[in-house]
N, C-alpha and C positions, 0 to 999 in steps of 0.2 A: 776446196770446200771450206768457206769460212763460217764459223760457228759464232752466232750473234748472241749476247747476253739476254736481249728480249725473247730469244726462243728458248733458252735454257732455264730462265727464272721460273716460269710456271711449273716446270717439272721438279725443280729444287723446292718450291713450295709445297707442292704435292707430296713429295718424298718426306719432307720435315712433318707435314701435317699426319701422314701415315705412322711415322716413327712416334710422334707424340700420342697418337691414339693408342698404339700397341703398347707403349710404357704405361698410360693410365689405366688401360685394361689390365694388364699384368699386375699392377699395384692394387687395383681393386679386388682381383682374384686373390692375391695373397692376403689381404685383409679379411676376405671371407673365409678363407682356409683358417686363419688364426681365430675367427670368432667360433668356427665349428669346433676347432680343438678345445677352445676354452669351455664351450657348451658341454662338448663331451666330458671333460674333466669335471665339471660341475655335476653332472648326472652321475658320474662314479662316486663323487664326494657325497651326494645325497644318498645314493644307495648304501654307502658305508654307515653314514650316520643313522639312516633309518633301521639298518641291521643292529646297530648297537644300541639304539633305543628300544627296539623290540626284545633284545636280549636282557636290558635292564628290566624292563616290565615283567618279563616272564621270571626273572630272579626275584623281583619284589614281591610277586604273587606266590611264588613257590616258598618263601620264607614263613615257617609256622608262627602263628600268631600266640603269644603267651597269655 
């Protein structure tokens, strides 16, 4: 049985295309995960800042005026 290059080449191209698609998909998935993590961190930071601002407002309101 003789294997010809013309017969194998389409399968090699197909395998390379699948591998490249898989790699690009996984990279995009990683980028989305990083963005979700950064958005989650921003939400936590905003919640902390909001809590501190509310504390400062309450503190300033509770100070008796002279």
